[in-house]
C-alpha positions as CSV (number, residue, x, y, z in Angstrom):
1,X,17.6,-32.0,30.8
2,X,18.6,-28.3,31.5
3,X,16.6,-26.5,34.1
4,X,18.9,-23.5,34.2
5,X,17.1,-20.3,33.0
6,X,20.2,-18.2,33.3
7,X,22.6,-16.7,30.8
8,X,24.9,-19.8,30.5
9,X,22.2,-22.0,29.2
10,X,22.5,-23.0,25.5
11,X,19.4,-23.3,23.4
12,X,18.1,-26.5,22.0
13,X,18.7,-26.8,18.3
14,X,16.5,-27.6,15.3
15,X,19.1,-29.1,13.0
16,X,19.3,-29.6,9.2
17,X,19.4,-33.3,9.9
18,X,16.0,-33.0,11.5
19,X,14.6,-30.8,8.8
20,X,16.0,-32.9,5.9
21,X,13.3,-35.6,6.7
22,X,10.3,-33.3,6.3
23,X,7.6,-34.9,4.2
24,X,3.8,-34.9,4.0
25,X,2.1,-38.0,5.3
26,X,-1.5,-39.0,5.9
27,X,-1.0,-38.2,9.6
28,X,0.3,-34.7,9.2
29,X,-1.7,-33.4,6.2
30,X,-4.9,-31.5,6.7
31,X,-7.9,-31.9,4.5
32,X,-8.6,-29.4,1.7
33,X,-10.5,-26.4,3.1
34,X,-13.5,-24.9,1.3
35,X,-15.0,-21.4,2.0
36,X,-17.5,-21.2,4.9
37,X,-21.1,-20.1,4.3
38,X,-20.3,-16.9,6.2
39,X,-17.0,-15.3,7.2
40,X,-16.2,-14.6,10.8
41,X,-16.3,-10.8,10.2
42,X,-18.4,-9.5,7.2
43,X,-16.4,-6.2,7.0
44,X,-12.8,-7.2,7.8
45,X,-10.2,-9.7,6.9
46,X,-8.8,-11.4,9.9
47,X,-5.7,-13.6,10.2
48,X,-3.4,-14.3,13.2
49,X,-5.8,-15.1,16.1
50,X,-5.4,-15.8,19.8
51,X,-7.7,-16.7,22.7
52,X,-8.2,-14.6,25.8
53,X,-6.6,-16.8,28.5
54,X,-6.3,-16.7,32.3
55,X,-2.7,-16.5,33.7
56,X,-2.6,-20.3,34.1
57,X,-3.3,-20.8,30.4
58,X,-6.9,-21.8,30.5
59,X,-9.4,-20.2,28.1
60,X,-11.1,-17.3,29.9
61,X,-14.8,-17.4,30.6
62,X,-16.1,-13.9,30.8
63,X,-19.7,-13.9,31.8
64,X,-20.4,-17.0,29.7
65,X,-18.4,-15.8,26.7
66,X,-15.0,-16.7,25.4
67,X,-13.0,-14.1,23.4
68,X,-10.6,-14.1,20.6
69,X,-8.3,-11.3,19.4
70,X,-7.2,-11.2,15.7
71,X,-5.2,-9.0,13.4
72,X,-7.6,-7.3,11.0
73,X,-7.8,-5.1,8.0
74,X,-10.7,-3.8,5.9
75,X,-11.8,-6.4,3.4
76,X,-11.8,-4.0,0.6
77,X,-8.0,-3.7,1.0
78,X,-5.9,-5.9,-1.3
79,X,-5.0,-8.9,0.9
80,X,-1.3,-8.6,0.4
81,X,-1.4,-5.1,1.9
82,X,-3.1,-6.1,5.2
83,X,0.1,-6.3,7.3
84,X,0.8,-2.6,6.6
85,X,-2.4,-1.5,8.4
86,X,-2.9,-4.4,10.9
87,X,-5.3,-3.5,13.7
88,X,-6.3,-5.6,16.7
89,X,-10.0,-6.5,16.8
90,X,-11.9,-8.8,19.1
91,X,-14.7,-11.3,18.8
92,X,-16.8,-13.1,21.4
93,X,-18.9,-16.2,21.4
94,X,-21.2,-18.1,23.9
95,X,-21.0,-21.4,22.0
96,X,-17.5,-21.3,20.5
97,X,-18.9,-21.5,17.0
98,X,-20.6,-18.2,16.1
99,X,-18.4,-15.1,16.7
100,X,-19.7,-11.6,17.2
101,X,-17.5,-8.7,16.2
102,X,-16.7,-6.5,19.2
103,X,-14.7,-3.8,17.4
104,X,-11.2,-2.5,17.8
105,X,-9.4,-3.4,21.0
106,X,-7.7,-0.3,22.2
107,X,-10.4,2.3,21.8
108,X,-9.1,5.8,21.7
109,X,-5.6,5.0,23.1
110,X,-2.6,5.1,20.9
111,X,-0.7,1.8,20.8
112,X,3.0,1.7,20.1
113,X,4.2,1.3,16.5
114,X,2.6,2.4,13.2
115,X,0.7,-0.8,13.3
116,X,0.3,-3.8,15.6
117,X,1.1,-7.4,14.9
118,X,0.5,-10.6,16.8
119,X,0.7,-11.3,20.6
120,X,-1.4,-12.7,23.4
121,X,-4.1,-11.6,25.8
122,X,-4.4,-12.4,29.5
123,X,-7.4,-11.8,31.8
124,X,-7.0,-12.3,35.6
125,X,-10.4,-13.3,37.1
126,X,-9.0,-12.6,40.6
127,X,-8.3,-8.9,39.9
128,X,-10.2,-8.2,36.7
129,X,-7.0,-6.9,35.1
130,X,-6.4,-7.4,31.4
131,X,-2.9,-7.4,29.8
132,X,-2.6,-7.3,26.0
133,X,0.8,-8.2,24.8
134,X,1.6,-7.3,21.2
135,X,4.2,-6.5,18.5
136,X,4.8,-2.9,17.9
137,X,5.8,-2.7,14.2
138,X,7.3,0.5,12.8
139,X,7.2,3.9,14.5
140,X,4.3,6.1,15.3
141,X,3.4,8.7,12.5
142,X,6.2,7.4,10.2
143,X,5.8,8.7,6.6
144,X,7.3,5.5,5.1
145,X,6.7,2.1,6.5
146,X,9.5,0.6,8.5
147,X,9.8,-2.9,9.7
148,X,11.5,-2.4,13.1
149,X,9.8,-4.5,15.8
150,X,9.7,-4.6,19.5
151,X,7.6,-6.3,22.2
152,X,4.9,-4.2,23.9
153,X,2.1,-4.5,26.4
154,X,-1.2,-2.6,27.0
155,X,-2.3,-2.7,30.6
156,X,-4.7,-0.9,32.9
157,X,-7.8,-1.8,31.0
158,X,-10.7,-4.1,31.9
159,X,-13.4,-6.3,30.3
160,X,-17.1,-6.3,31.0
161,X,-20.2,-8.0,29.8
162,X,-23.2,-5.7,29.1
163,X,-25.2,-6.5,26.1
164,X,-22.2,-8.2,24.7
165,X,-18.5,-8.0,25.6
166,X,-16.6,-4.7,25.9
167,X,-13.0,-3.8,26.6
168,X,-12.6,-0.5,28.6
169,X,-9.6,1.7,29.1
170,X,-7.7,3.7,29.9
171,X,-4.9,1.7,28.5
172,X,-1.3,2.3,29.2
173,X,1.2,1.2,26.5
174,X,4.7,0.3,27.4
175,X,7.6,-1.2,25.5
176,X,8.6,-4.6,27.0
177,X,11.8,-5.6,25.2
178,X,14.0,-4.8,22.3
179,X,16.7,-7.1,20.9
180,X,20.0,-7.0,22.7
181,X,22.3,-7.8,19.8
182,X,23.9,-10.7,21.6
183,X,21.2,-13.3,22.1
184,X,18.8,-11.7,19.7
185,X,19.7,-10.0,16.5
186,X,19.1,-6.3,15.9
187,X,17.7,-5.1,12.7
188,X,21.0,-3.6,11.6
189,X,22.7,-7.0,12.1
190,X,20.3,-8.9,9.9
191,X,21.5,-10.5,6.8
192,X,18.3,-12.5,6.2
193,X,15.3,-12.0,4.0
194,X,13.1,-11.1,6.9
195,X,13.9,-9.6,10.3
196,X,12.0,-10.7,13.4
197,X,11.5,-9.7,17.0
198,X,7.8,-10.2,17.6
199,X,4.9,-12.3,18.8
200,X,5.0,-12.0,22.6
201,X,3.2,-15.0,24.2
202,X,2.6,-14.9,28.0
203,X,3.1,-18.3,29.8
204,X,3.2,-19.3,33.4
205,X,5.1,-22.5,34.1
206,X,2.7,-24.8,35.9
207,X,5.6,-26.6,37.6
208,X,7.2,-23.5,39.1
209,X,4.6,-20.7,38.9
210,X,7.2,-18.5,37.2
211,X,6.0,-16.2,34.5
212,X,7.7,-15.8,31.1
213,X,7.1,-14.3,27.7
214,X,8.0,-16.3,24.6
215,X,8.6,-14.6,21.3
216,X,10.1,-15.0,17.8
217,X,13.6,-13.7,17.2
218,X,16.8,-14.3,15.2
219,X,20.1,-15.5,16.5
220,X,23.1,-13.3,15.6
221,X,25.6,-15.1,13.3
222,X,28.5,-12.9,12.6
223,X,30.1,-13.2,9.1
224,X,33.1,-15.4,9.1
225,X,31.9,-17.8,11.7
226,X,31.8,-21.6,11.1
227,X,28.1,-22.0,11.6
228,X,26.5,-23.9,8.7
229,X,30.0,-25.0,7.8
230,X,30.8,-21.4,7.0
231,X,28.1,-21.2,4.4
232,X,27.1,-17.5,4.4
233,X,23.9,-18.1,2.5
234,X,22.7,-20.6,5.1
235,X,23.8,-18.5,8.0
236,X,21.3,-15.8,7.0
237,X,18.5,-18.3,8.0
238,X,18.7,-17.9,11.8
239,X,15.3,-18.0,13.4
240,X,14.9,-18.6,17.2
241,X,12.3,-19.0,19.9
242,X,13.1,-16.4,22.4
243,X,12.1,-16.2,26.1
244,X,12.1,-13.5,28.7
245,X,11.4,-13.5,32.4
246,X,8.1,-11.8,33.3
247,X,6.2,-10.9,36.5
248,X,2.5,-11.8,37.0
249,X,2.1,-8.7,39.2
250,X,3.8,-6.2,36.9
251,X,2.9,-6.6,33.2
252,X,5.7,-4.3,32.2
253,X,8.5,-6.4,33.7
254,X,10.7,-8.2,31.1
255,X,14.2,-9.6,31.3
256,X,15.7,-11.2,28.3
257,X,17.0,-14.8,28.6
258,X,18.8,-17.0,26.1
259,X,16.6,-18.6,23.4
260,X,14.8,-21.8,24.1
261,X,15.3,-23.1,20.5
262,X,17.4,-21.9,17.6
263,X,17.0,-22.8,13.9
264,X,20.3,-21.5,12.6
265,X,21.0,-23.0,9.2
266,X,17.4,-24.3,9.1
267,X,14.8,-21.5,9.0
268,X,14.5,-17.8,9.2
269,X,11.1,-17.5,10.9
270,X,9.9,-19.5,13.9
271,X,6.7,-17.6,14.2
272,X,4.2,-17.3,17.1
273,X,5.9,-19.6,19.6
274,X,3.6,-21.0,22.3
275,X,3.5,-23.8,24.8
276,X,0.9,-26.4,25.7
277,X,1.7,-28.2,28.9
278,X,0.3,-31.8,29.0
279,X,1.1,-34.6,31.5
280,X,4.5,-33.2,32.5
281,X,5.6,-32.5,29.0
282,X,6.1,-29.0,27.5
283,X,4.9,-28.9,23.8
284,X,6.4,-25.9,22.1
285,X,4.7,-25.0,18.8
286,X,5.7,-22.6,16.0
287,X,4.4,-21.7,12.6
288,X,6.7,-21.3,9.6
289,X,6.7,-20.9,5.8
290,X,8.0,-22.9,2.9
291,X,10.0,-19.9,1.6
292,X,11.8,-19.3,5.0
293,X,13.7,-22.6,5.0
294,X,17.4,-22.4,4.3
295,X,18.8,-23.4,0.9
296,X,18.9,-27.2,0.5
297,X,15.9,-27.8,2.7
298,X,12.3,-28.4,1.5
299,X,9.7,-27.4,4.1
300,X,6.1,-26.4,4.0
301,X,3.8,-23.7,5.3
302,X,3.0,-25.7,8.5
303,X,2.7,-26.1,12.2
304,X,6.0,-27.4,13.7
305,X,6.6,-28.5,17.3
306,X,9.1,-29.7,19.9
307,X,8.8,-31.3,23.3
308,X,10.7,-31.3,26.6
309,X,10.2,-32.4,30.1
310,X,11.0,-28.9,31.5
311,X,10.4,-25.5,30.1
312,X,14.2,-24.9,29.8
313,X,14.8,-28.6,29.0
314,X,16.3,-30.1,25.9
315,X,13.7,-29.8,23.2
316,X,13.3,-32.6,20.7
317,X,11.4,-32.2,17.4
318,X,8.1,-33.9,17.3
319,X,7.8,-36.8,14.9
320,X,11.5,-36.7,14.3
321,X,11.5,-33.7,12.0
322,X,9.3,-31.1,13.9
323,X,6.5,-31.3,11.4
324,X,3.1,-31.5,13.1
325,X,0.4,-30.3,10.6
326,X,0.6,-28.9,7.1
327,X,-1.6,-28.1,4.1
328,X,-2.2,-30.6,1.2
329,X,0.1,-30.5,-1.8
330,X,-2.8,-29.2,-4.0
331,X,-3.6,-26.4,-1.6
332,X,-0.2,-25.6,0.0
333,X,-1.2,-22.1,1.3
334,X,-4.8,-22.7,2.4
335,X,-4.1,-22.1,6.1
336,X,-1.5,-20.4,8.3
337,X,-0.6,-19.1,11.7
338,X,-1.7,-22.2,13.7
339,X,-2.3,-21.9,17.4
340,X,-2.6,-24.9,19.7
341,X,-4.3,-25.5,23.0
342,X,-5.1,-28.5,25.1
343,X,-8.5,-30.1,25.1
344,X,-9.6,-33.3,26.9
345,X,-6.6,-35.5,26.1
346,X,-6.0,-34.1,22.7
347,X,-4.7,-30.8,21.3
348,X,-6.9,-28.4,19.2
349,X,-5.3,-26.2,16.6
350,X,-6.9,-23.0,15.1
351,X,-5.6,-21.1,12.1
352,X,-6.8,-18.7,9.5
353,X,-8.1,-19.5,6.0
354,X,-5.4,-18.1,3.8
355,X,-5.1,-18.5,0.0
356,X,-7.3,-21.3,-1.6
357,X,-7.8,-22.5,-5.2
358,X,-4.2,-21.6,-5.5
359,X,-1.4,-24.2,-6.0
360,X,1.5,-22.2,-7.4
361,X,4.8,-23.0,-5.8
362,X,5.2,-19.6,-4.1
363,X,3.0,-17.0,-2.4
364,X,5.1,-14.4,-4.3
365,X,3.0,-15.3,-7.4
366,X,-0.2,-14.0,-5.7
367,X,0.8,-10.5,-6.8
368,X,0.9,-11.6,-10.4
369,X,-2.9,-12.3,-10.3
370,X,-5.5,-9.7,-11.2
371,X,-6.8,-7.8,-8.1
372,X,-10.2,-9.5,-8.4
373,X,-8.5,-12.9,-8.3
374,X,-6.4,-12.0,-5.3
375,X,-9.6,-11.0,-3.4
376,X,-11.4,-14.2,-4.5
377,X,-8.7,-16.6,-3.5
378,X,-8.0,-15.1,0.0
379,X,-10.1,-16.5,2.9
380,X,-9.4,-13.9,5.6
381,X,-11.5,-15.8,8.1
382,X,-11.1,-18.5,10.7
383,X,-10.2,-21.9,9.3
384,X,-11.5,-25.3,10.4
385,X,-10.0,-26.4,13.7
386,X,-7.7,-29.4,13.6
387,X,-7.8,-32.1,16.3
388,X,-4.3,-33.6,17.2
389,X,-3.6,-36.8,18.9
390,X,-0.5,-36.8,21.0
391,X,1.6,-39.6,22.4
392,X,5.0,-38.5,23.7
393,X,7.0,-37.2,20.7
394,X,4.4,-38.4,18.2
395,X,1.4,-36.5,16.9
396,X,-1.2,-37.1,14.3
397,X,-4.3,-35.3,12.9
398,X,-7.3,-37.1,14.3
399,X,-10.0,-35.0,12.5
400,X,-11.3,-31.5,12.1
401,X,-14.1,-29.3,13.4
402,X,-16.0,-26.6,11.6
403,X,-14.5,-23.2,10.6
404,X,-13.9,-21.2,13.8
405,X,-15.2,-23.9,16.2
406,X,-13.1,-23.4,19.3
407,X,-14.4,-25.5,22.2
408,X,-13.6,-25.0,25.8
409,X,-12.0,-27.8,27.9
410,X,-15.3,-29.1,29.1
411,X,-17.0,-29.4,25.7
412,X,-17.2,-33.0,24.5
413,X,-16.2,-33.6,20.9
414,X,-17.7,-36.0,18.5
415,X,-16.1,-39.3,17.6
416,X,-14.0,-39.0,14.5
417,X,-14.9,-41.0,11.4
418,X,-11.7,-43.0,11.8
419,X,-12.6,-43.8,15.4
420,X,-16.1,-44.7,14.5
421,X,-14.9,-47.2,11.9
422,X,-12.3,-48.7,14.3
423,X,-15.0,-49.0,17.0
424,X,-17.2,-50.9,14.6
425,X,-14.3,-53.2,14.0
426,X,-13.7,-53.5,17.7
427,X,-10.1,-52.1,17.5
428,X,-8.3,-49.9,19.9
429,X,-5.0,-48.2,19.6
430,X,-4.3,-48.3,23.4
431,X,-3.6,-44.6,23.7
432,X,-6.4,-42.2,23.2
433,X,-9.4,-44.5,22.5
434,X,-10.3,-46.1,19.2
435,X,-7.8,-46.2,16.3
436,X,-6.0,-43.3,14.6
């Protein structure tokens, strides 16, 4: 175990040996998703989504409501163009099932970047302060879209309940961090298909009280090095889970630290990293795509995870390979951008409903479809929530909840069908109740 958060610490490694064992099983494959009766937002597509949390990681209760923030784009825009205009919108719910659109998040203030990608949202009930961490993509007022990225924060605003939920400014927007070129690759250093420095996720270590920001980056691999056995093509796949020291009292404070995990030679994108702390174990989750795995590896659009007994400890891949939950083979792109949180001895996982009735081998083929078919096959709403069982380094899908059902920690969940059948047989698995 490595508790050193300083510059001499080496990241844990997701290796090609781990990833070579990736395969779908009954315990990691989600059921096929069908469209809901009504979308979360009738006017906008939404995708990457996160919950408003308190600094200690609990889901925030604001006057009896819980709140989610999501990337959004008008639903008359071709789905493949949504990242070019991504805007943060928020939604609130009293029951965790029906979500009311609250509008755009930042009001009249001007966030950094030409558009804003994923992040996290923190509400401090002691002070009423709200901090909204996000990815600033591109430059303000650019005539041609660029894909430069840096971590940013909006602070100074507040939230109130008055005939619904409202965020109030004035917001101040500050840049948090940019890649240093040593631990985290700069855009001009990139040799990969996709450049990443994004997805800031605020986390307070429950064992130390220290605050951190996790994010997605790339590890620099200079040409001519012996990484990946000197294979230049594999070296371009160099995703990492980055971390920076933060300050609970100053949302603009940010000091880069070495990565927690690197996937050099394995995967280019370790997206939306976040941690669920459970019974002394740190569960680190990421999302990644089939097409971002290095040559010679066959992965999936899926939720992947690692575990350690300290935040800066040695992370081991869950289930031996890192694969936690994926889409079925006949609907390989039906959901994406999974986000996990703890709930009454299990872990719940939300995601967005992506492309369905679509089983081509690559998302690149979506653009070959007529526009009407691209619209028809894109969900653009909250997906069914997965229920994960967890036992040490082992996880399994226990069941699902409805589209967009995001319970709080005190809401009891129904017995799964597998558990019901096992109970009728009088069987127990000795870990989390009746059988898996």
